[in-house]
LOGU-619747 format. One record per residue (C-alpha): residue in three letters; x, y, z. Coordinates in Angstrom, 3 decimals, decimal comma. Example, Ala and Ser with C-alpha at 12.3 -4.5 7.8 and 13.67 -1.06 7.14 Angstrom:
2
  code         X         Y         Z
   ala    12,300    -4,500     7,800
   ser    13,670    -1,060     7,140
END
This chain:
285
  code         X         Y         Z
   unk     9,733   -29,457   -17,836
   unk     6,900   -26,835   -18,801
   unk     7,184   -23,769   -16,671
   unk     4,622   -21,125   -16,977
   unk     3,824   -18,122   -15,329
   unk     0,763   -15,878   -15,233
   unk    -0,081   -12,868   -13,315
   unk    -3,708   -13,243   -12,524
   unk    -4,132    -9,695   -11,660
   unk    -1,926    -6,864    -9,889
   unk    -2,955    -3,651    -8,115
   unk    -3,650    -1,876    -5,100
   unk    -6,984    -3,843    -4,665
   unk    -5,902    -7,324    -5,510
   unk    -2,754    -9,303    -6,509
   unk    -2,626   -13,074    -7,358
   unk    -0,116   -14,785    -9,934
   unk     0,166   -18,242   -10,899
   unk     3,524   -20,413   -11,230
   unk     3,032   -23,720   -13,040
   unk     6,195   -26,119   -13,034
   unk     5,391   -29,523   -14,119
   unk     2,568   -30,656   -11,825
   unk     3,586   -28,083    -9,298
   unk     1,043   -25,099    -9,361
   unk     1,345   -22,309    -6,809
   unk    -0,361   -19,315    -6,357
   unk     1,334   -16,368    -4,973
   unk    -1,146   -14,403    -2,926
   unk    -4,621   -14,544    -2,973
   unk    -5,754   -11,044    -3,120
   unk    -9,008   -11,299    -4,865
   unk   -12,350   -13,036    -3,906
   unk   -12,324   -16,843    -4,356
   unk   -14,801   -16,471    -7,324
   unk   -12,447   -14,162    -9,193
   unk    -9,461   -16,472    -8,640
   unk   -11,472   -19,356   -10,106
   unk   -12,589   -17,378   -13,254
   unk    -9,240   -15,955   -13,753
   unk    -7,489   -19,326   -13,367
   unk   -10,345   -20,537   -15,758
   unk    -8,693   -18,301   -18,441
   unk    -5,572   -20,362   -18,678
   unk    -7,443   -23,721   -18,527
   unk    -6,640   -24,528   -14,541
   unk    -8,846   -24,803   -11,461
   unk    -8,144   -23,962    -7,495
   unk    -8,583   -27,930    -7,373
   unk    -5,410   -28,207    -9,038
   unk    -3,236   -26,092    -6,729
   unk    -0,391   -27,575    -4,886
   unk    -0,266   -24,502    -2,569
   unk    -0,449   -20,634    -1,932
   unk     2,756   -18,585    -0,891
   unk     1,367   -15,782     1,234
   unk     3,699   -12,219     1,391
   unk     1,728   -10,991     4,231
   unk    -1,726   -10,430     5,550
   unk    -3,394    -7,392     3,897
   unk    -6,608    -7,797     2,119
   unk    -5,339    -7,124    -1,219
   unk    -2,933   -10,279    -1,020
   unk    -5,458   -12,775     0,979
   unk    -9,087   -11,699     0,343
   unk    -9,919   -15,153    -1,374
   unk    -8,253   -17,444     1,390
   unk   -11,104   -18,111     3,832
   unk   -13,444   -19,519     0,576
   unk   -10,856   -20,876    -1,353
   unk    -8,725   -22,813     1,169
   unk   -11,451   -23,418     3,748
   unk   -13,241   -25,456     1,206
   unk   -10,545   -27,190    -0,871
   unk    -7,626   -27,785     2,199
   unk    -5,294   -25,920    -0,430
   unk    -1,991   -25,652     1,845
   unk    -1,172   -22,110     2,834
   unk     2,364   -21,152     2,991
   unk     3,261   -18,453     5,289
   unk     5,485   -17,285     8,156
   unk     4,132   -17,590    11,767
   unk     3,237   -13,885    12,236
   unk     1,393   -13,813     9,075
   unk    -0,507   -17,080     9,680
   unk    -1,751   -15,628    13,368
   unk    -2,851   -12,418    11,430
   unk    -4,624   -14,449     8,593
   unk    -6,331   -16,574    11,387
   unk    -7,485   -13,753    13,005
   unk    -9,192   -12,433     9,874
   unk   -10,751   -16,033     9,254
   unk   -11,520   -16,960    12,792
   unk   -14,482   -19,163    11,653
   unk   -12,646   -20,996     8,879
   unk   -10,087   -24,060     9,318
   unk    -7,150   -23,416     7,234
   unk    -4,254   -25,793     6,474
   unk    -0,934   -23,897     6,707
   unk     2,626   -24,917     6,305
   unk     4,601   -22,379     8,352
   unk     8,187   -21,354     7,832
   unk    10,819   -19,086     9,094
   unk    11,533   -15,861     7,420
   unk    14,906   -16,102     5,436
   unk    14,249   -19,826     5,028
   unk    14,264   -21,825     2,180
   unk    11,916   -24,881     1,245
   unk    10,621   -26,877    -1,647
   unk     7,092   -27,371    -3,181
   unk     7,065   -29,928    -5,675
   unk     9,544   -28,886    -8,124
   unk     9,712   -25,314    -7,221
   unk    12,341   -24,140    -4,624
   unk    11,378   -21,316    -2,543
   unk    13,382   -18,587    -0,954
   unk    11,968   -16,197     1,285
   unk    13,490   -12,805     2,721
   unk    12,248    -9,956     5,032
   unk    10,957    -6,974     3,161
   unk    10,007    -3,287     4,856
   unk     6,305    -2,811     4,761
   unk     3,388    -2,091     7,320
   unk     2,575    -5,533     8,232
   unk     3,212    -8,196    10,890
   unk     6,114    -9,961     8,726
   unk     6,217    -9,477     5,349
   unk     8,103   -11,498     2,874
   unk     9,536   -11,585    -0,926
   unk    10,361   -14,567    -2,748
   unk    12,527   -16,045    -5,171
   unk    11,085   -19,032    -7,083
   unk    13,675   -21,322    -8,758
   unk    12,215   -23,396   -11,350
   unk    13,688   -25,890   -14,258
   unk    12,978   -22,841   -16,546
   unk    14,539   -20,063   -14,543
   unk    13,902   -17,732   -11,448
   unk    11,234   -15,397   -10,467
   unk    11,535   -12,787    -7,971
   unk     8,524   -11,107    -6,009
   unk     8,898    -7,675    -4,683
   unk     5,245    -6,457    -4,623
   unk     4,879    -4,415    -1,169
   unk     7,850    -2,761     0,150
   unk     8,822     0,803     1,331
   unk    12,413     0,493    -0,037
   unk    15,068    -2,219    -1,416
   unk    17,476    -3,231     1,471
   unk    20,758    -4,387     0,247
   unk    19,803    -7,827     1,445
   unk    16,717    -7,599    -0,832
   unk    18,985    -6,758    -3,779
   unk    21,194    -9,716    -3,091
   unk    18,271   -12,162    -2,799
   unk    16,622   -10,990    -6,405
   unk    19,753   -10,298    -8,235
   unk    19,614   -13,982    -9,464
   unk    15,909   -13,527   -10,693
   unk    15,498   -13,626   -14,546
   unk    11,781   -12,373   -14,235
   unk    10,882    -9,898   -11,553
   unk     7,497    -8,808   -10,387
   unk     8,307    -5,317    -8,837
   unk     6,250    -2,966    -7,232
   unk     5,518     0,740    -8,714
   unk     2,664     1,660    -6,495
   unk     2,376     5,283    -7,442
   unk     3,681     8,484    -8,979
   unk     4,818    11,192    -6,442
   unk     2,891    13,983    -8,099
   unk    -0,229    12,241    -8,216
   unk     0,025    11,062    -4,646
   unk     0,578    14,289    -3,467
   unk    -2,217    15,939    -5,399
   unk    -4,765    12,910    -4,476
   unk    -7,677    14,667    -2,675
   unk    -9,408    11,245    -1,544
   unk    -6,432    10,242     0,966
   unk    -5,614    11,986     3,949
   unk    -2,067    13,129     4,695
   unk    -1,398    10,500     7,291
   unk    -2,404     7,881     4,824
   unk    -0,032     9,610     2,316
   unk     2,862     9,676     4,972
   unk     2,370     5,995     5,409
   unk     2,630     5,432     1,662
   unk     5,578     7,588     1,312
   unk     7,414     5,747     4,210
   unk    10,244     3,545     4,120
   unk     7,521     0,748     5,592
   unk     5,199     1,813     2,823
   unk     5,077     1,543    -1,222
   unk     7,881     1,987    -4,069
   unk     7,085     5,121    -6,256
   unk     7,744     4,916    -9,838
   unk    11,032     6,514    -9,288
   unk    11,750     4,531    -6,392
   unk    11,056     1,037    -8,828
   unk    13,289     2,478   -11,691
   unk    16,407     2,479    -8,898
   unk    15,949    -0,775    -8,163
   unk    15,557    -1,984   -11,536
   unk    18,994     0,064   -12,361
   unk    20,585    -1,396    -9,404
   unk    19,729    -4,896   -10,633
   unk    20,263    -4,364   -14,390
   unk    24,017    -5,607   -14,351
   unk    22,871    -9,207   -12,918
   unk    20,644   -12,114   -14,588
   unk    17,667    -9,905   -14,925
   unk    15,713    -9,982   -18,245
   unk    12,187    -9,048   -17,765
   unk    10,088    -6,779   -15,004
   unk     6,486    -6,705   -14,826
   unk     5,400    -3,732   -12,827
   unk     2,834    -4,547   -10,261
   unk     0,709    -3,158    -7,679
   unk    -0,242     0,272    -9,182
   unk    -2,393     2,504    -7,722
   unk    -5,605     3,279    -9,564
   unk    -5,872     6,763    -8,286
   unk    -2,258     7,744    -7,901
   unk    -0,262     6,214   -10,715
   unk    -0,986     5,438   -14,645
   unk     0,393     2,769   -16,426
   unk     2,213     4,703   -18,851
   unk     3,930     6,796   -16,235
   unk     5,182     3,697   -14,460
   unk     6,342     2,205   -17,564
   unk     8,214     5,476   -18,750
   unk    10,117     5,999   -15,352
   unk    11,467     2,317   -15,145
   unk    12,244     1,917   -19,188
   unk    13,695     5,384   -19,492
   unk    16,041     4,641   -16,468
   unk    17,150     1,481   -18,191
   unk    17,766     3,219   -21,577
   unk    19,916     5,570   -19,950
   unk    22,341     3,004   -18,449
   unk    22,139     0,921   -21,731
   unk    20,183    -2,078   -20,120
   unk    18,529    -2,844   -23,487
   unk    18,271    -6,660   -22,623
   unk    15,682    -5,936   -20,109
   unk    12,027    -5,875   -20,887
   unk     9,348    -3,811   -18,882
   unk     5,767    -4,727   -18,838
   unk     2,842    -3,300   -16,961
   unk     0,385    -5,469   -15,275
   unk    -3,650    -4,961   -14,779
   unk    -5,742    -4,953   -11,883
   unk    -8,664    -5,610   -14,188
   unk    -7,354    -8,918   -16,196
   unk    -4,641   -11,694   -16,401
   unk    -1,411   -10,683   -18,088
   unk    -0,274   -13,116   -20,918
   unk     1,045   -16,229   -19,811
   unk     4,914   -16,755   -20,402
   unk     6,692   -19,923   -20,909
   unk    10,006   -19,886   -19,073
   unk    12,652   -22,138   -20,745
   unk    16,152   -22,548   -20,285
   unk    17,936   -22,436   -23,321
   unk    21,603   -23,219   -24,091
   unk    23,862   -20,862   -25,609
   unk    27,108   -22,254   -27,558
   unk    30,560   -20,842   -28,729
   unk    31,681   -20,899   -32,002
   unk    33,139   -24,405   -31,642
   unk    29,938   -25,782   -30,223
   unk    30,926   -25,840   -26,712
   unk    28,221   -25,202   -23,931
   unk    28,936   -21,531   -22,323
   unk    25,826   -20,882   -20,406
   unk    21,892   -21,432   -19,697
   unk    19,987   -18,361   -20,542
   unk    16,377   -18,001   -19,931
   unk    14,096   -17,263   -22,632
   unk    10,562   -16,261   -22,045
   unk     7,785   -15,595   -24,662
   unk     3,712   -16,203   -24,897
   unk     2,886   -19,599   -24,046
   unk     1,536   -22,171   -26,702
   unk    -1,946   -22,403   -26,378
END
């Protein structure tokens, strides 16, 4: 089964990703306008009409902006917990949306993708992270959280590919003149957003597991720089010798290259199968 993954965009103004596993096509969040999502899907030869569903982490605008138009017209199922569903309904009171409601901490399947949910500390009604299990490997989502709890680390330790928030550089945030101190306090709180250094700490704690690729997401346009985020996480992993983990940035403005996830058997000298490992790389055109 072909498994393809594309981050359509990630940043403090919009977040959306596409996971394709055979005939199952899932968006994770829909934080761009419906028009932008359609255009970004077109870059990988897909349309919103082909979606199996949309998984929602929480109700903030940079994660649900396109839901009203996208799902109101097409009837694409929205997977969200009860409190997030109610918050979304309040934001789109005139739009009839099709929800599939799950309980935070539960697991369910959408086609060929097994979805595990878990609570994350963020200033939303009931924010969640996801671990998506596919035939090609496991993908984890940690895009909005103030700190990583033991539960979170336990849930995502099986992920081979992880989307990890690296929202801000501490110095740039402190020096920013656009944000009032109250906003900075919210961002820095334990229910705010991960800094570059905090993201590096999470990466270090997961380095002994199955993790092989990290995509740094949700970067602030004003209070971070891609090179700062990449340096913070890569340097930390290099210091502990975790050279098996590749670290890449994402972009707010354009999709990241699609990768194909495929399970590849690794055999011993006598030909016996030892384990199955995730291999990722550019997807074929």
